[in-house]
C-alpha positions in Angstrom: 2.1 6.6 -12.2 4.5 5.9 -9.3 3.0 4.3 -6.2 4.5 3.5 -2.8 2.7 0.5 -1.4 2.7 0.1 2.4 1.8 -3.1 4.2 1.6 -1.6 7.7 3.1 -3.3 10.7 4.9 -2.3 13.8 7.6 -5.0 13.7 7.8 -5.3 9.9 6.3 -2.6 7.7 6.5 -3.7 4.1 7.3 -1.1 1.4 7.4 -1.3 -2.3 7.5 1.1 -5.2 6.0 0.3 -8.5 5.8 2.5 -11.6 3.5 2.1 -14.6 0.0 2.5 -16.0 -2.9 0.1 -16.2 -2.7 -2.1 -19.3 1.1 -1.8 -19.7 4.0 -3.7 -18.1 4.8 -2.5 -14.6 8.3 -1.8 -13.1 9.4 -2.4 -9.6 11.7 0.4 -8.5 12.3 -0.7 -4.9 11.1 -3.2 -2.2 12.0 -3.7 1.4 10.9 -3.7 5.0 11.1 -1.0 7.7 11.8 -3.0 10.9 11.5 -2.0 14.6 12.8 -3.8 17.7 10.0 -5.7 19.4 11.4 -4.7 22.8 11.5 -0.9 22.1 8.9 1.5 23.6 5.9 2.1 21.3 6.8 5.7 20.7 10.3 4.8 19.6 8.9 2.2 17.3 6.5 4.6 15.7 9.3 7.1 15.2 11.4 4.4 13.6 8.5 3.5 11.2 8.1 7.2 10.4 11.8 7.7 9.7 11.9 4.6 7.5 8.9 5.7 5.5 10.3 9.2 5.1 13.5 7.7 3.6 11.4 5.8 1.1 9.4 8.9 0.2 12.6 11.0 -0.2 14.3 8.4 -2.4 11.4 7.4 -4.7 9.1 10.5 -4.7 5.8 8.6 -5.3 2.8 10.3 -6.7 0.5 8.1 -4.6 0.7 6.0 -1.4 -1.4 2.9 -1.2 -1.9 1.5 2.3 -3.5 -1.7 3.4 -6.8 -0.9 5.1 -6.7 -2.3 8.6 -9.4 -4.9 9.3 -10.6 -6.5 12.5 -8.6 -9.6 13.5 -8.8 -11.8 16.5 -5.6 -10.4 18.1 -6.4 -6.9 19.3 -2.7 -6.2 20.0 -1.8 -6.9 16.4 -4.6 -4.8 15.1 -3.5 -1.8 17.2 0.1 -2.0 16.0 -1.0 -2.3 12.4 -3.4 0.6 12.8 -0.7 2.7 14.3 1.7 2.0 11.5 -1.0 2.7 9.0 -1.6 6.1 10.6 2.1 6.9 10.5 2.2 6.0 6.7 -0.9 8.2 6.1 0.6 11.1 8.1 3.9 10.9 6.2 2.1 11.1 2.9 -0.4 13.7 3.9 2.4 16.0 5.3 3.9 16.0 1.8 0.5 16.4 0.0 0.7 12.9 -1.5 -2.8 11.3 -2.0 -3.3 8.2 0.1 -5.5 5.3 -1.0 -6.6 2.5 1.3 -7.2 -0.9 -0.1 -8.6 -4.0 1.7 -6.6 -7.2 1.7 -9.3 -9.0 -0.3 -9.4 -6.1 -2.8 -5.6 -6.4 -3.3 -5.7 -10.2 -3.6 -8.5 -10.0 -6.2 -6.7 -7.3 -8.2 -3.4 -9.3 -8.3 -4.6 -12.9 -8.4 -8.2 -12.8 -9.5 -9.4 -14.1 -6.2 -10.0 -12.2 -3.0 -9.3 -15.4 -1.0 -5.9 -16.0 -2.4 -3.1 -17.3 -0.1 0.1 -15.3 0.5 2.1 -17.7 -1.7 -0.3 -17.0 -4.6 0.0 -13.2 -4.1 3.8 -13.5 -4.1 3.8 -15.7 -7.2 1.7 -13.2 -9.1 3.7 -10.2 -7.9 6.8 -12.0 -9.2 5.2 -12.7 -12.5 3.6 -9.2 -13.0 6.9 -7.4 -12.2 9.0 -9.9 -14.1 11.2 -10.7 -11.0 13.5 -13.7 -10.7 12.1 -14.7 -7.3 9.2 -13.6 -5.0 10.1 -10.7 -2.7 10.8 -11.7 0.9 9.4 -11.4 3.5 5.8 -11.6 2.5 5.3 -8.1 3.9 7.4 -6.8 1.0 5.5 -8.8 -1.6 2.2 -7.5 -0.1 3.5 -3.9 -0.4 4.2 -4.4 -4.1 0.7 -6.0 -4.5 -0.8 -2.9 -2.9 1.0 -0.6 -5.4 0.0 -2.8 -8.3 -3.6 -2.8 -7.1 -3.7 1.0 -6.9 -2.2 1.5 -10.4 -4.8 -0.8 -11.8 -7.8 0.5 -9.9 -7.0 4.2 -9.6 -8.2 5.2 -13.2 -11.7 3.6 -12.6 -11.9 5.0 -9.0 -11.0 8.5 -10.3 -13.7 8.3 -13.0 -16.3 7.3 -10.4 -15.3 10.1 -8.1 -15.5 12.6 -11.0 -18.9 11.3 -12.0 -20.2 11.5 -8.4 -18.8 15.1 -8.1 -20.5 16.1 -11.4 -23.8 14.5 -10.2 -23.6 16.3 -6.9 -22.9 19.7 -8.5 -25.9 19.3 -10.8 -28.1 18.5 -7.9 -27.1 21.7 -6.1 -28.0 23.8 -9.1 -31.6 22.7 -9.1 
């Protein structure tokens, strides 16, 4: 399974591609950040995020895209930019027919470190260890994107089984 993880942001949008299956060593194929100028107009920044993500999709051809679910923060301006970048990532994937999964920050932290309250440094250290890297990816947005991809690879099989079971249960209920 090849997953593009996206840590959405308007100034820095972390991206990372991981390949592998649950229970086996994972491989990082690429990591980086799509940057936009803080002083540019919003529309131009969103187009820059789109163009950057499209380049990653073209180069790595992921089977899934895992995006961090936006959660309420105290700074509404930051939440808006994050939500807009998240929507761009979702749109880019949907346009290509690539399934998108949203994962909360605590879900990603728990999957990668064992604790949903882990600090950024802990996430970076575990990403480094899990992907057998020589140093943590920088900036933290890039490490977070890899953590999202890892989380999805590990959680997707269980989520798929739950969805299949729910669909089967629903179909049996309609036949009665």
